[in-house]
C-alpha positions in Angstrom: -35.5 12.4 12.1 -34.0 10.7 15.0 -32.1 8.0 12.5 -30.9 10.8 10.4 -29.3 12.7 13.6 -28.1 9.5 14.7 -26.5 8.8 11.5 -25.0 12.1 11.4 -23.4 12.0 14.9 -22.0 8.4 14.3 -20.0 10.1 11.2 -19.0 13.0 12.8 -17.6 11.6 16.3 -16.1 8.7 14.1 -14.4 11.6 12.0 -13.1 13.5 14.9 -10.2 11.9 15.6 -8.9 13.6 12.2 -9.5 16.7 13.5 -7.3 16.5 16.5 -4.6 15.2 14.1 -4.9 18.0 12.2 -4.8 20.6 15.0 -1.7 18.9 16.7 0.2 19.1 13.3 -0.7 22.2 12.3 -0.5 24.6 15.7 3.5 23.5 15.7 3.8 25.7 12.7 3.1 28.9 14.3 3.9 28.1 18.0 7.5 27.5 16.7 7.8 31.4 15.9 7.5 32.1 19.4 8.7 28.7 21.6 12.2 29.7 20.5 11.9 33.3 22.9 11.5 31.0 25.9 13.1 27.7 25.1 15.9 28.3 23.1 15.8 26.2 20.0 18.6 25.6 17.3 17.4 24.5 13.5 18.0 20.8 14.1 16.0 21.2 17.6 13.0 22.6 15.8 12.9 19.5 13.4 13.0 17.6 16.9 10.3 19.3 18.5 8.5 18.7 15.1 9.1 15.3 14.3 8.8 14.4 18.2 5.4 13.7 17.7 5.7 11.5 14.6 7.9 9.2 16.8 5.0 8.8 19.1 2.6 8.3 15.9 4.8 5.7 14.3 4.4 3.9 17.9 0.6 4.8 18.1 0.0 3.4 14.5 1.7 0.4 15.1 -0.1 -1.1 18.6 -3.6 1.1 17.7 -4.5 -1.5 14.4 -3.9 -4.7 16.3 -5.4 -3.2 19.5 -8.8 -2.5 17.6 -8.8 -5.7 16.0 -8.5 -7.3 19.3 -10.7 -4.9 21.7 -12.6 -3.2 19.3 -12.8 0.0 17.3 -14.7 2.2 19.9 -12.6 1.3 22.9 -9.3 2.5 21.2 -11.3 5.7 20.4 -11.9 5.9 23.8 -8.0 5.7 24.8 -6.9 8.2 22.1 -9.0 10.7 23.2 -7.7 10.5 26.7 -4.2 10.5 25.7 -4.5 13.5 23.6 -6.0 15.7 26.2 -3.3 14.6 28.5 -0.4 15.2 26.0 -1.8 18.7 25.0 -1.9 19.8 28.7 1.5 18.5 29.3 3.2 20.4 26.2 1.6 23.4 26.7 3.1 23.4 30.4 6.8 22.6 29.2 9.3 24.4 30.6 12.1 23.1 28.8 13.0 21.6 25.4 13.2 18.1 26.6 9.7 18.0 28.4 8.2 19.5 25.3 9.6 16.9 23.1 8.4 14.3 25.6 4.8 15.1 25.5 4.6 15.8 21.6 5.8 12.1 21.9 2.6 11.3 23.8 0.5 13.1 21.7 1.6 11.4 18.9 1.1 8.1 20.2 -3.0 9.3 19.8 -2.2 10.7 16.5 -0.7 7.4 15.2 -3.9 5.5 16.7 -6.4 8.2 15.3 -4.5 7.5 11.6 -4.8 4.2 11.9 -8.2 3.8 13.2 -10.4 6.5 12.0 -10.1 5.6 8.3 -10.6 2.0 9.0 -13.9 2.9 11.4 -15.3 5.1 8.6 -14.6 2.5 6.2 -16.6 -0.1 7.7 -19.3 2.1 9.0 -20.5 3.6 5.4 -22.3 1.7 2.8 -20.5 1.1 -0.2 -22.2 3.7 -2.7 -21.4 6.9 -0.6 -18.1 5.0 1.1 -15.6 7.2 -0.5 -17.3 10.3 0.7 -17.8 9.3 4.2 -14.3 7.8 4.4 -12.9 11.2 2.9 -14.6 13.0 6.6 -11.5 11.8 7.8 -9.1 14.3 5.6 -11.8 16.8 5.6 -11.7 16.8 9.7 -7.6 16.9 9.3 -8.1 20.1 7.0 -10.1 21.8 9.5 -8.2 21.1 12.3 -5.2 22.4 10.7 -7.1 25.8 10.0 -8.4 26.0 13.1 -5.0 25.7 14.3 -3.9 28.4 12.5 -6.9 30.8 13.4 -5.6 30.0 16.8 -1.9 30.9 16.0 -2.8 34.1 14.4 -5.5 35.1 17.2 -2.3 34.6 19.8 0.5 36.1 17.5 0.1 39.4 19.0 0.8 38.1 22.6 3.0 35.3 21.7 0.9 33.1 23.3 2.3 29.7 22.1 1.3 28.0 25.4 -2.6 28.6 24.5 -1.8 27.5 20.8 -0.7 24.2 21.7 -3.2 23.7 25.1 -6.2 24.4 23.5 -6.1 20.9 21.4 -7.7 19.7 25.1 -10.9 21.3 23.8 -11.8 19.1 20.6 -9.9 15.8 22.5 -12.6 16.3 25.4 -15.6 16.6 22.8 -13.9 13.1 21.2 -14.3 11.6 24.9 -17.7 13.0 25.2 -18.5 12.0 21.8 -17.7 8.0 22.4 -21.3 7.5 23.9 -22.7 8.2 20.2 -20.4 5.7 18.4 -21.3 2.2 18.1 -18.9 -0.5 17.3 -18.3 -1.2 14.2 -20.7 -3.9 12.4 -18.2 -5.9 10.7 -16.0 -6.0 14.0 -18.8 -7.5 15.4 -19.5 -10.0 12.7 -15.7 -10.9 13.5 -16.4 -11.5 17.2 -19.9 -13.3 16.1 -22.1 -11.0 17.5 -24.4 -10.8 14.3 -27.3 -9.5 16.1 -25.7 -6.1 17.4 -24.1 -5.8 14.1 -27.6 -5.5 12.2 -28.7 -3.2 14.7 -25.9 -1.0 14.3 -26.3 -1.2 10.2 -30.0 -0.4 10.8 -28.7 3.3 11.8 -27.1 3.6 8.6 -28.4 1.2 5.6 -31.7 0.3 4.4 -32.9 -3.6 4.9 -31.7 -4.7 1.6 -28.4 -3.7 2.1 -28.1 -5.0 5.5 -29.0 -8.4 4.3 -26.7 -8.3 1.3 -23.6 -7.2 3.5 -24.3 -9.1 6.2 -24.2 -12.2 4.0 -21.1 -10.9 2.1 -19.3 -10.2 5.7 -20.6 -14.0 7.1 -18.9 -15.6 4.0 -15.5 -13.7 4.2 -15.2 -14.6 8.1 -15.5 -18.1 7.3 -12.0 -18.4 6.0 -10.1 -19.5 9.3 -6.9 -17.3 8.7 -4.9 -15.7 11.4 -4.3 -11.6 10.7 -0.3 -12.4 10.5 -1.2 -15.3 8.0 -3.4 -13.3 5.8 -0.6 -10.1 5.8 2.2 -12.8 4.8 -0.3 -14.2 2.0 1.3 -13.9 -1.5 -2.3 -12.7 -2.5 -1.7 -9.7 0.0 1.4 -8.4 -1.2 0.3 -6.6 -4.1 -1.9 -4.5 -1.7 0.7 -4.1 0.9 3.0 -2.8 -2.0 0.3 -0.1 -3.1 -0.7 0.8 0.9 2.7 1.2 1.7 3.9 3.2 -1.5 0.9 5.6 -1.4 1.4 6.3 2.7 5.3 6.7 1.8 4.2 9.2 -1.2 1.4 11.4 0.5 3.6 12.7 2.9 7.5 12.9 0.8 5.9 14.8 -2.0 5.6 17.7 0.6 2.4 18.4 2.0 3.6 18.4 5.4 6.9 20.4 5.0 4.3 23.3 4.3 2.0 22.9 6.8 4.5 22.5 9.3 6.9 24.9 8.4 5.0 27.7 5.9 5.3 30.5 8.5 9.0 29.9 9.1 9.5 30.3 5.2 7.2 33.3 4.7 9.4 34.8 7.7 12.6 34.1 6.3 11.3 36.0 3.0 11.0 39.3 4.9 7.4 38.9 6.3 6.3 39.8 10.1 5.3 36.8 12.4 1.7 37.9 12.1 1.6 38.4 8.4 3.8 34.9 8.2 0.6 32.9 10.1 -2.0 35.2 8.1 -0.6 33.5 4.9 -0.8 30.2 6.3 -4.4 30.7 7.3 -5.4 31.2 3.4 -3.4 28.0 3.2 -5.5 26.4 5.7 -8.9 27.5 4.1 -8.0 26.4 0.5 -7.2 22.9 2.0 -10.9 22.7 3.4 -12.2 23.9 0.4 -10.9 21.8 -1.6 -11.3 18.8 0.6 -15.2 19.1 0.3 -14.7 19.4 -3.6 -13.2 16.1 -3.4 -16.0 14.6 -1.1 -18.7 15.7 -3.9 -16.7 14.1 -6.5 -14.7 11.1 -5.4 -17.4 8.3 -5.6 -17.9 9.7 -9.3 -14.3 10.1 -10.4 -12.6 7.1 -9.1 -9.9 7.1 -6.6 -6.9 6.2 -9.3 -8.0 8.9 -11.3 -7.8 11.4 -9.2 -4.6 10.8 -7.6 -2.8 10.9 -11.2 -4.6 13.9 -11.9 -3.3 15.1 -8.6 0.0 14.5 -8.9 0.3 16.5 -12.3 -1.0 19.6 -10.7 1.2 19.3 -7.7 4.6 18.8 -9.8 3.6 21.7 -11.9 3.1 24.1 -9.1 6.1 22.9 -7.5 7.9 23.7 -10.7 6.9 27.2 -11.2 7.6 28.0 -7.3 10.9 26.5 -7.7 11.6 28.5 -11.0 10.3 32.0 -9.5 12.6 31.2 -6.4 16.0 30.3 -8.4 15.5 33.4 -10.3 14.3 35.9 -7.9 15.2 34.4 -4.8 13.2 34.2 -1.5 12.3 38.1 -0.8 9.3 39.9 0.5 8.3 40.6 -3.1 8.2 37.0 -3.9 6.5 36.0 -0.8 3.2 36.2 -1.9 4.1 34.3 -5.1 5.6 31.8 -2.9 1.9 31.8 -0.6 -0.2 31.8 -4.3 2.0 28.7 -5.5 1.9 26.9 -2.3 -1.7 27.5 -2.4 -2.2 26.1 -5.6 -0.3 22.9 -4.6 -2.7 22.7 -1.4 -5.7 22.9 -4.2 -4.5 20.0 -6.1 -3.4 17.7 -2.8 -6.4 18.6 -1.0 -8.8 17.5 -4.1 -6.7 14.3 -4.4 -4.1 12.7 -2.3 -5.4 14.3 0.9 -8.7 12.4 1.1 -7.9 9.6 -1.6 -5.5 7.9 0.2 -7.3 7.7 3.5 -10.1 6.2 1.6 -8.1 3.5 0.0 -5.9 2.3 2.5 -8.6 0.2 4.5 -10.0 -0.8 1.1 -6.7 -2.5 0.8 -7.0 -4.9 3.3 -9.4 -8.0 4.4 -11.5 -7.7 7.5 -9.6 -9.9 9.4 -6.5 -7.9 9.0 -8.2 -4.5 8.5 -6.8 -3.0 11.6 -3.5 -4.4 11.5 -2.9 -4.0 7.7 -4.0 0.1 8.0 -2.1 -0.1 10.9 1.2 -0.7 9.3 0.5 1.3 6.4 0.0 4.5 8.7 3.0 3.2 10.4 5.2 3.9 7.2 3.3 7.3 6.7 3.8 8.6 10.1 7.6 7.6 9.4 7.9 9.2 6.0 6.2 12.0 7.8 8.9 11.9 10.6 11.7 12.1 8.0 10.4 15.1 6.0 9.6 17.0 9.4 13.2 16.2 10.7 15.0 17.4 7.5 13.1 20.1 6.1 14.4 22.9 8.5 18.1 21.1 8.0 17.5 21.4 4.0 15.7 24.9 3.8 19.2 26.2 5.7 21.6 24.2 3.8 20.4 24.3 0.2 17.2 26.9 0.3 13.5 26.3 -0.5 14.3 26.4 -4.2 15.8 23.3 -4.6 13.9 21.6 -1.6 10.4 22.2 -4.1 12.4 20.8 -7.1 13.2 18.0 -5.0 9.4 17.8 -3.9 8.6 18.0 -7.8 10.7 14.9 -8.7 8.9 13.1 -6.1 5.9 13.8 -7.4 6.9 12.4 -11.0 8.2 9.2 -8.9 4.2 9.1 -7.2 2.5 9.3 -10.9 4.6 6.2 -11.9 3.9 4.2 -9.0 0.3 4.6 -9.0 0.1 4.0 -12.4 1.5 0.5 -12.4 0.5 -0.6 -8.8 -2.1 0.8 -7.6 -5.8 -0.4 -8.5 -9.2 1.0 -8.6 -11.8 0.3 -6.0 -14.5 2.6 -7.1 -17.9 1.0 -6.3 -16.8 -2.0 -5.3 -18.1 -3.4 -1.4 -14.9 -4.4 0.9 -15.7 -7.8 0.5 -15.8 -7.7 -3.2 -12.2 -6.5 -3.5 -11.3 -9.3 -0.9 -12.9 -11.6 -3.1 -11.3 -10.5 -6.6 -7.7 -10.4 -4.6 -8.1 -14.0 -3.6 -9.4 -15.2 -7.0 -6.5 -13.5 -8.9 -4.0 -15.1 -6.7 -5.6 -18.7 -6.9 -6.3 -18.3 -10.8 -2.3 -17.2 -11.1 
């Protein structure tokens, strides 16, 4: 029983950074409705408040990957939890827009760090046959964090308590800080540092003896190649994976998910719903997000990532097209507001079951051990940059061209994403991380 408990704690705390990411990205949607009552915000300035977190995320993603390759995954998680807590407290106490933006940037440093590190840690801790499901815990935690943020927003909407909304992020950050005590270092990182005995002990917590010997042998063989992180990422055999990773990261964001996460209450309020009803609508979206992520975890190792991505594209595009048609013909009114809620919920169904978890699972799988932290950090940096563009431009475009045409643009991007996945993204189902790396190297040497 103790082994099972240890295993559960490892995976729970390993993924907890995702909950913080989800909470801090979701909570701003409701807080925005009330912040402007205390701190004057134009449409453009609202975009800056939301996107300032992502400026920090770009920096955090860029540095955390390289830092985790150098000092270890576990120590970087410790730093992330401290930065999260400090940023949440500062944002809650902000007295003007500048202070709020600066502390949102601080939170972003931790958000970027968690987006780069959590997928790497989970993929390296997980046995091959359940790697997809366990790596999907990151996305599950993100969706739970978003749902919790929406519930907190609803709870404090009557009192317009936006400071409580932002400040309560300190609670999960302190839980993560305490949880570092239950998190062992990644066995693959330990092998990289020539600490095989420690790696073996860590693997005993999550694998049987046969799996340990097989994976240790593969890790040591992979580690023998004398290459630096920079030379690996610059190698010709890595270019297809960099293209796939960067493309997946960008498309996951520009397909429209975070426009919905950040601004759904604003859209509903423009339709004529009251603030509390607007936030309640987002609670339903958040609940669907969590439930469909659970469905994805159940099937992801059986179906395969590439098939999930393609199927998700079709569903998301159809939902966005239907929403655009309704809004173009009837406009955004109280009568169509709940149609908007339903169709955005349908979009979330397809995203949460496919693109949400699948991208987080795939990103660390694309990179070899010696460059996994840096490679995942580079792709999540691109993810945060794309997220920044969406968060900054969406409120401006919402006022300029309206939601119908915005969702039409997102649908067109979904079609492009389908074509990209078809051509550039490999299938990684049922293959160990070392097998994927060997296959990449052998294909390039044979060409």
